[in-house]
Residue, then its C-alpha position, 0 to 999 in steps of 0.5 A: x672852840x676852833x680846832x686845827x692841828x695834823x697827825x700824820x706818822x710818816x712826817x715825824x718819821x721823816x724828820x727824826x731821820x733826816x735830823x743826823x744829816x747835813x750838808x756840811x763839809x768837813x773842814x781841812x786847813x790850807x796844806x803848805x809846804x814850806x822848807x825845814x829852816x828859814x834860809x838865812x837862819x844860823x848853821x846850828x838852827x839849819x842842823x836843827x831843822x825845827x819846823x813841826x806842822x803849826x796850830x794858827x788857833x794858839x795865835x798869843x801876842x804877849x803882854x807888854x813885848x817891847x820892854x826887850x827894848x828897856x827903855x822906860x819912856x817908849x813903856x810909858x808911851x804903850x801905856x797910853x797908846x792902849x787906850x787911845x790908838x783908833x785902830x785898834x779901837x776900829x777893830x775892838x768895834x768890828x770885833x762887838x759886831x761879830x759877836x752880836x753877829x754870832x748871838x744873833x745866827x744862834x737865835x735861829x736854834x731856837x724858837x720863836x715866841x709872840x703875842x697877838x691881840x686884836x680888835x675889829x668892827x665889820x658888817x655883814x649882809x644889808x638889804x636895799x629896794x625900790x618899786x613902784x606903780x603910777x608914776x610912785x618911787x620908793x626905796x628902803x634898806x637897811x645897815x646890815x648886822x654890825x660886828x665887833x671881835x676881840x682876840x688874844x693869842x701867842x705863836x709860836x714857830x721852830x724851822x727845824x735844822x735838818x741840813x745843817x743850815x741853821x748849825x752851818x750860819x751859826x759855824x761861820x759866824x763863830x770862826x769869823x768872830x773868832x778871826x776878828x778877835x784876832x785881827x783886832x790882836x792883829x791890829x793891836x801887834x801893828x800899831x804897838x810896832x809901829x809904836x816903836x820905831x816912830x819913837x825910835x826913829x825920833x830918837x834917831x832924830x835927836x841924836x843927828x840934832x844933837x850931833x849937828x850941833x855939836x859939829x856947828x860948834x866945833x864950826x865955827x871954832x875952825x871959822x873964826x880960827x881961819x879968821x884969824x889966821x887970814x888976818x894974819x895973812x898966813x889963810x886965805x880968802x877962799x879959806x874963809x869962804x869954804x869954813x863960811x860955806x862948810x858952816x852954813x850948810x850944817x846949820x842947813x842940816x840942823x833945821x832938815x833933822x829939826x823939822x823932821x823932828x818935828x814929823x816924828x812927834x807928831x806921827x807918835x801923837x796920832x798914834x797915840x790918837x792925840x791930836x798933835x797940838x797936846x803932845x811933846x816928847x822932850x828930846x835928849x834920850x839916847x837910843x837903846x841898844x836892841x836886844x840880842x837876836x837867838x840863834x834858833x827861832x823855831x817855827x812855833x812863832x809862826x803860829x801866834x802869828x794873829x794874822x795867819x790864825x784870822x785869815x785860817x778861820x776866814x777859811x773855816x768860815x768860808x767852807x761852813x758858808x758852803x754847806x749853808x747854800x748846800x743846804x738851800x736845795x733842801x725843803x725846809x720844816x717849820x713847826x708852829x703852834x697858836x693858841x688863844x682866845x677870840x669873841x666877840x665881848x671885851x668882858x669875857x674874852x678869856x672863857x673856855x668858848x672862846x679859845x682856839x689854837x693850832x699845831x702843825x708842821x710845815x715843808x718849804x721848798x724852792x722848784x724852781x730859781x733859775x738857777x740862783x742856787x747853785x750860783x750860790x753854791x759856787x758863789x761860796x766855793x769860789x770864797x772859800x778857794x780864796x780865803x785859802x788862797x789867801x791863808x796860803x798867801x799870809x803864811x808865805x808873806x810870813x815867812x819872807x817877812x821873817x826870813x827878810x829880818x834875820x838877814x837885816x838884823x844880822x847883817x846890821x848888827x856887822x854893820x854897826x861894829x863896821x859903822x863904830x870903826x869907820x868913825x874912829x879912824x875919821x877922828x883920828x884922821x881930823x885929828x892929825x890934819x887939824x895940827x897939820x894945819x895949825x903947822x901949816x904944812x896943809x891946806x884948809x881943804x884937808x880939814x874941810x874933806x875930814x870934818x865932813x867925813x867926821x860927819x857923815x861917819x857919826x850920821x851914818x852910825x846914828x842911821x845904822x843903830x836906827x835900822x837894827x833897832x828897827x829889823x829887830x822891832x819888825x822880827x819881833x813882829x813878824x814871831x809875834x812879839x816873842x823869841x820862843x814858842x808858848x811851848x816845848x817846840x818838837x824838832x822835825x824835818x820839813x813839815x805843813x805849815x798847816x794840815 
């Protein structure tokens, strides 16, 4: 029997004392001071002072947030995109990889167990010689001893996590997996917002096509009227040429609007994960009215943004990696055990005389590495600073996006009302000029000018409605798809977005 072991009370006592030590630093979220309210908030929101410390770990995007627009076709497109959008599929694959990395890192917390089996054939010993007299020579030799040995055994090893290297790796991978989960939510939210806006732009193109088709019908009547007046001698050839030029120019605008509509349909197909040839959307639907933007938006809405939550989790992962890098300066303690059977006969290999085993700890420490460990720690600290700066910038960008779309949505609501009035005034002026032209009191140039003004005003109204929908859609994306926070908002003064 082979026997190998190591009993050292000092080593076991040291292991017990060091087991509670760790190189991991306590994690704190990077602090960032923000104003007490949005700059573009209403006076009521400014007086409320609704900022409060944020908790990005609560990031959550509601299902079907786009239903606020009340468009059934949009609802169907979003359901189709849930399984077809490739940006979402990419983020889902990255999440699965991150989750597998967590499982891989957690395996380091447990012992490893392996088995061995083998057979070796070897030769040992042997002699050869030569002697001779009187011209006689001779030789003799031996092939030596040839033997066969068989072995069968188990081996186990376990690295004690004295300095938190393994647990730090687990913590880093878990934080990275949480960030990947938030990335998936962010990719889903971004895709949903892109589909929503592309759909609205397509409906705006539909409205432009309808408007130009209706306008062409009116211009065609004007061209016929001008030709009749020319043949009657009450209009000039210049009037006919001007009417025809306006008609042809509007035809060109119609072709351009139809081309834009086709391109938007292709873009929508790609967002749904379909080739353009396999997707078509019937024209005719109207632009829906945008949902009303609340007068007050709580700062809690920002903590529901998945991109902010993902950035914060990456700071936590980088912090854990600093501890992992520090642990390389301390010795690694590994417990190893081996047991099995070894013998010359396979038939009675598993028997007590052939049993062998060994058990004992081992310490390993690099004494000189040319500064590699120091560089690794510095690199980890730099990565932590980078992640913290990225987190702060993500929060600042979120604040800017909310401010931008708050002021845009508010301004476009007022602009839309003014543009409605402008369309009504332009149409009234056109009616008057048409009557005057038929009465022969004004030149056809006045009619052309009035018609151009009406068309421009109506196209501007379509554009304003589309831009207003885009602003509200983007604002909903900025606040993670909901106007109200998950829980009751606490009213406080200036606070840090995260601490």
